[in-house]
C-alpha positions in Angstrom: -85.2 -29.6 145.4 -84.3 -28.8 149.0 -87.1 -26.5 149.3 -89.6 -29.1 148.8 -88.6 -30.9 151.3 -90.3 -30.9 155.0 -86.8 -31.3 156.7 -84.6 -28.8 157.1 -81.0 -28.9 155.2 -78.9 -28.4 158.3 -75.3 -28.1 156.1 -76.6 -25.1 154.6 -78.4 -23.9 157.2 -75.5 -23.9 159.7 -73.3 -22.5 156.6 -75.5 -19.8 156.6 -75.3 -19.3 160.1 -71.7 -19.3 160.0 -71.9 -16.3 157.3 -73.9 -14.5 160.1 -71.6 -14.9 162.7 -68.6 -14.1 160.5 -70.0 -10.8 159.4 -71.3 -9.8 162.6 -68.8 -10.9 164.6 -66.6 -7.8 163.6 -69.5 -5.5 163.2 -69.4 -6.3 167.0 -66.5 -4.5 168.2 -67.7 -0.7 167.8 -70.0 -0.7 170.5 -67.6 -2.1 173.3 -64.7 0.3 172.0 -66.9 3.5 172.0 -65.4 4.7 175.7 -62.1 4.2 173.9 -63.2 6.1 170.8 -64.7 8.8 173.5 -61.4 9.1 175.1 -59.5 8.6 171.7 -61.1 11.4 169.8 -62.7 13.0 172.8 -66.5 12.5 171.5 -69.3 14.1 172.6 -72.5 11.9 173.0 -74.1 13.0 169.9 -70.7 12.0 167.9 -71.2 8.6 170.0 -74.5 8.4 168.6 -73.7 9.6 164.9 -71.5 6.6 165.1 -73.9 4.3 165.5 -76.5 6.1 163.1 -73.8 6.3 160.2 -73.5 2.2 160.6 -77.6 2.0 160.6 -77.5 4.2 157.6 -75.7 2.3 155.1 -78.1 -0.9 156.3 -80.9 1.8 155.5 -79.9 2.5 152.4 -77.9 -0.7 150.9 -80.1 -3.8 152.3 -83.1 -2.9 150.3 -81.4 -2.7 146.9 -78.9 -6.1 147.6 -82.7 -7.7 148.5 -83.8 -6.7 145.2 -80.7 -7.9 143.3 -80.6 -11.1 145.5 -84.0 -12.2 144.2 -83.3 -11.6 140.2 -79.6 -13.2 140.3 -78.1 -16.0 141.2 -74.6 -14.9 142.9 -72.6 -15.6 145.9 -71.0 -11.7 145.5 -73.1 -10.7 148.0 -72.8 -13.5 150.5 -69.3 -13.7 150.6 -68.7 -10.2 149.8 -70.4 -8.4 152.7 -68.7 -10.3 155.6 -65.1 -9.8 153.5 -65.5 -6.0 153.6 -66.6 -6.1 157.4 -64.2 -8.1 158.1 -61.3 -5.9 156.6 -62.3 -2.9 157.3 -63.7 -3.2 161.0 -60.2 -4.6 161.6 -58.7 -1.1 160.5 -60.7 0.7 163.5 -58.1 0.8 165.9 -55.0 2.6 163.4 -57.8 5.4 162.3 -56.1 9.0 162.4 -58.9 11.0 162.9 -62.9 10.9 163.6 -63.4 11.0 160.0 -61.6 8.1 159.1 -63.0 6.4 161.8 -66.7 7.0 160.6 -65.4 6.0 157.2 -63.9 2.5 158.4 -66.8 1.7 160.2 -69.2 2.9 156.9 -67.0 0.6 154.9 -67.9 -2.5 157.6 -71.5 -1.4 157.7 -72.1 -1.8 153.6 -70.5 -5.2 154.4 -72.7 -6.0 157.2 -75.9 -4.7 154.9 -74.7 -6.7 151.7 -74.8 -10.0 153.1 -77.8 -10.1 155.7 -80.8 -9.9 153.4 -79.6 -12.5 150.7 -77.9 -15.0 153.2 -81.5 -14.5 155.3 -83.4 -14.9 152.0 -81.7 -18.4 151.7 -82.9 -19.9 154.8 -86.5 -20.2 154.0 -85.1 -22.2 150.8 -83.5 -24.7 153.0 -85.6 -24.8 156.1 -88.6 -27.2 154.8 -91.3 -26.7 157.3 -89.0 -25.5 160.4 -89.2 -21.7 159.4 -89.5 -20.3 162.4 -86.7 -22.3 164.0 -84.1 -22.2 161.3 -84.4 -18.4 161.1 -83.7 -18.6 164.9 -80.7 -20.7 164.2 -79.9 -18.4 161.8 -80.6 -15.4 163.9 -78.7 -16.9 166.5 -75.6 -16.7 164.5 -75.4 -13.1 164.4 -76.7 -12.9 168.3 -73.5 -14.9 169.4 -70.9 -13.0 167.3 -72.3 -10.2 169.0 -72.0 -12.1 172.3 -68.4 -13.3 171.5 -67.2 -10.0 169.9 -67.0 -7.7 172.4 -65.0 -10.1 175.0 -62.6 -10.9 172.3 -62.2 -7.4 171.0 -62.2 -5.5 174.7 -59.4 -8.4 175.8 -57.3 -7.7 172.5 -57.4 -3.6 173.1 -57.5 -4.0 177.0 -54.3 -6.2 177.1 -52.2 -5.1 173.8 -53.9 -1.7 173.0 -56.2 0.0 170.4 -53.5 -0.5 167.6 -53.7 -4.1 167.7 -57.3 -4.5 166.0 -56.1 -4.8 162.1 -54.7 -8.5 163.4 -58.1 -9.8 164.4 -58.6 -9.7 160.1 -56.5 -13.0 160.4 -59.1 -15.2 162.0 -61.9 -14.0 159.9 -59.9 -14.6 156.5 -59.6 -17.9 157.7 -63.2 -18.4 157.8 -64.0 -17.1 154.6 -61.8 -19.8 152.5 -63.7 -22.4 154.2 -67.4 -20.5 153.5 -66.3 -20.1 149.9 -66.1 -24.0 149.4 -69.5 -24.7 151.1 -72.1 -21.6 150.6 -73.8 -22.9 147.0 -75.4 -19.6 145.2 -78.7 -18.4 145.7 -82.1 -19.6 143.7 -83.5 -16.3 143.3 -87.1 -15.7 142.7 -88.1 -15.5 139.1 -88.2 -11.9 139.3 -85.4 -10.7 137.0 -87.4 -9.4 134.3 -89.2 -7.3 136.3 -87.6 -3.7 137.5 -87.3 -2.5 141.3 -91.0 -1.0 141.7 -92.7 -3.6 139.9 -90.6 -6.0 141.8 -92.0 -4.6 144.9 -95.3 -4.6 143.6 -95.0 -8.1 142.7 -94.2 -9.3 145.8 -95.8 -7.2 148.5 -99.4 -7.4 146.5 -102.2 -8.3 149.0 -99.8 -8.2 152.0 -98.4 -4.9 151.9 -100.7 -3.4 154.8 -99.3 -6.9 157.3 -96.0 -6.1 156.0 -96.1 -2.2 156.9 -97.5 -3.1 160.5 -94.8 -6.1 161.4 -92.1 -3.0 160.0 -93.4 -0.5 162.2 -92.9 -3.4 165.4 -89.6 -3.8 164.2 -88.4 -0.2 163.9 -89.6 0.7 167.3 -87.6 -2.1 168.7 -85.1 -2.0 166.7 -84.5 2.0 168.1 -84.6 0.6 171.5 -82.5 -2.0 171.3 -79.8 0.0 169.3 -80.1 2.9 171.5 -79.5 0.6 174.9 -76.3 -1.3 173.0 -74.9 1.9 171.9 -75.0 4.0 175.2 -75.2 1.2 177.9 -71.1 1.1 177.3 -70.9 4.5 178.0 -73.2 4.6 180.8 -71.4 2.1 182.3 -67.8 3.7 181.4 -69.4 6.8 183.4 -70.2 4.7 186.3 -66.7 3.6 186.7 -66.7 -0.5 185.2 -63.6 -1.3 183.3 -64.0 -1.9 179.4 -63.5 -5.7 179.9 -66.4 -5.2 182.2 -68.5 -3.4 179.8 -67.5 -6.1 177.0 -69.0 -8.8 179.3 -72.3 -7.0 179.8 -72.5 -6.5 176.2 -71.7 -10.3 175.5 -74.2 -11.1 177.9 -77.0 -9.2 176.7 -76.3 -10.8 173.2 -76.1 -13.9 173.8 -79.0 -14.0 176.0 -81.0 -12.3 173.1 -79.4 -15.3 170.6 -81.1 -18.0 173.2 -84.2 -15.8 173.5 -84.8 -16.2 169.6 -84.0 -19.9 169.3 -87.0 -20.6 172.1 -88.8 -17.5 170.6 -88.5 -19.5 167.0 -89.3 -22.6 168.7 -92.3 -21.6 170.4 -93.7 -19.8 167.3 -93.9 -22.8 165.1 -96.0 -24.3 167.6 -98.0 -22.1 169.2 -98.2 -19.0 167.1 -96.3 -15.4 166.7 -98.3 -13.1 168.3 -98.2 -14.7 171.6 -94.4 -14.7 171.5 -94.6 -10.4 170.4 -97.3 -10.1 173.5 -94.8 -11.5 175.9 -91.6 -10.1 174.5 -92.7 -6.7 174.2 -94.3 -6.0 177.4 -91.6 -7.7 179.7 -88.9 -5.6 177.7 -90.0 -2.6 179.8 -89.2 -3.7 183.3 -86.4 -5.8 182.0 -84.4 -2.4 180.8 -85.4 -0.8 183.5 -83.9 -3.1 185.9 -80.8 -2.9 183.7 -80.4 0.7 184.3 -80.7 0.6 188.1 -78.7 -2.5 189.1 -75.1 -2.2 189.7 -72.0 -4.4 191.0 -72.5 -8.6 189.5 -75.8 -7.9 189.3 -75.7 -5.7 185.9 -74.8 -9.5 184.4 -78.1 -10.9 185.4 -80.2 -8.0 184.4 -78.6 -7.4 180.8 -79.2 -11.5 180.7 -83.4 -10.8 181.6 -82.7 -7.7 179.4 -81.7 -9.6 176.1 -84.4 -12.3 176.9 -87.2 -9.9 176.0 -85.6 -7.0 173.9 -84.2 -9.4 171.1 -86.5 -12.3 170.8 -88.9 -10.4 168.5 -86.5 -10.3 165.3 -86.2 -13.5 164.0 -89.8 -13.5 164.4 -90.2 -10.5 162.3 -88.4 -11.8 159.3 -89.9 -15.1 159.2 -93.4 -13.8 159.2 -92.6 -11.3 156.5 -91.1 -14.3 154.6 -94.3 -16.2 154.9 -96.6 -13.4 153.8 -94.7 -12.5 150.4 -92.7 -16.0 149.9 -92.0 -14.8 146.0 -89.5 -12.0 147.5 -87.6 -13.5 150.3 -84.4 -11.6 150.0 -86.5 -8.2 149.6 -88.8 -8.7 152.5 -85.5 -9.9 154.4 -84.0 -6.8 153.7 -86.9 -4.9 154.7 -87.3 -6.2 158.4 -83.0 -6.5 159.2 -82.0 -3.5 156.6 -85.1 -0.9 156.3 -86.1 -1.4 159.8 -83.1 -2.1 161.8 -81.8 0.9 159.6 -84.3 3.4 160.4 -84.4 2.3 164.2 -80.7 2.7 164.5 -80.5 6.2 162.2 -82.3 7.4 165.2 -79.7 6.9 167.6 -78.2 10.6 167.3 -81.6 11.6 168.7 -80.8 9.8 171.6 -77.3 11.0 171.8 -78.2 14.8 171.4 -81.2 14.4 174.1 -78.8 12.8 176.4 -76.3 15.7 176.1 -79.0 18.0 176.7 -80.5 16.1 179.5 -78.7 12.8 181.2 -78.0 9.8 179.3 -79.7 7.5 181.9 -83.0 9.8 181.9 -83.1 9.7 178.3 -82.6 5.6 178.4 -85.5 5.5 180.5 -87.8 7.3 178.8 -87.1 5.1 175.9 -88.2 1.9 177.8 -92.1 2.5 177.5 -91.9 1.8 173.7 -91.8 -1.6 173.5 -94.9 -1.5 175.8 -96.5 0.8 173.8 -96.6 -1.2 170.6 -98.1 -4.2 172.3 -101.6 -2.4 171.1 -100.0 -2.9 167.4 -99.5 -6.7 167.7 -103.2 -7.7 168.0 -103.5 -6.5 164.5 -100.5 -8.8 163.0 -101.6 -11.9 160.8 -101.0 -15.0 162.5 -99.0 -17.0 159.5 -97.7 -20.1 161.3 -101.1 -21.8 162.2 -102.0 -21.5 158.5 -99.0 -23.0 157.4 -99.2 -25.8 159.8 -102.6 -26.7 158.5 -101.7 -27.3 154.8 
């Protein structure tokens, strides 16, 4: 079986990465189009935060349930059905007749995103061999690169041809789904079929729940900061007079830098352990985000690259750590880190928007930069699993 091999099954890992890329490519359309939505629907910053919060709410609700089902059943329904929902409904945002329908389209696309993430991430460890950190970083790179390329793609389309042309973008995604249907196998499941939800959770987390909870808290705070910046930086830059294409380019640079940093972080974590990477990334996130807020002109692209380098580096590490601690529930713990943590942090985005309506967007974002620095005190209590795995 692939999971007993020390070498990663590169074909399957790349296939899973392509699923991640496809689903997230369409979800990446939302943030760079926020300035257009603001103008089209006359949105307040609170409503801008609500758009982000709604998408994270469904990640919060759906991912743990899907993670539980994916550990019980061998099915590709979540793996392939999820990206399909994202492709179809996110492509329809350009023809939404009102704010409520826009929210509904975004919600359905977010449900699709939430469906595939835990089951696909759970499969990575099955085919990673002894290179779990690096394989998880490759998988994460697919999603992050999607958030790098997607904003450039959609801002070019909308900037050149108008908002109502977005439905045509689903053609590319449907073609990719045909390819993925042919190459992705069903998941293995984890032998938890006869257990209920709570018994499965107890079986998975018994003896490690404190460590999982601590990782989760760190990931929630990281998610809140990254979601707030990715949601409101486009609006802030639009207020400063940047064009839609320039805003898309900033978001792309931020995401591509995050993809590369996640890949490097996973590679280093397999060799020196997770905690040094966490310390470095969390401590340097604050100055890099401050730089992003204060630079102007062409320097915004350099500052976006530096910010993405540190704020996104730890996402694959949190997932990999949780999977190593709870190997029988890989999909479930992946959902806790990618869905529940990201969803919880993202659901706080409306708070950022409301505060920005009361004070100013710049000052609120500036105050959030301290959160990654505060989490460094928690990192010393994280377990160090990589060194133990490498000595087996």
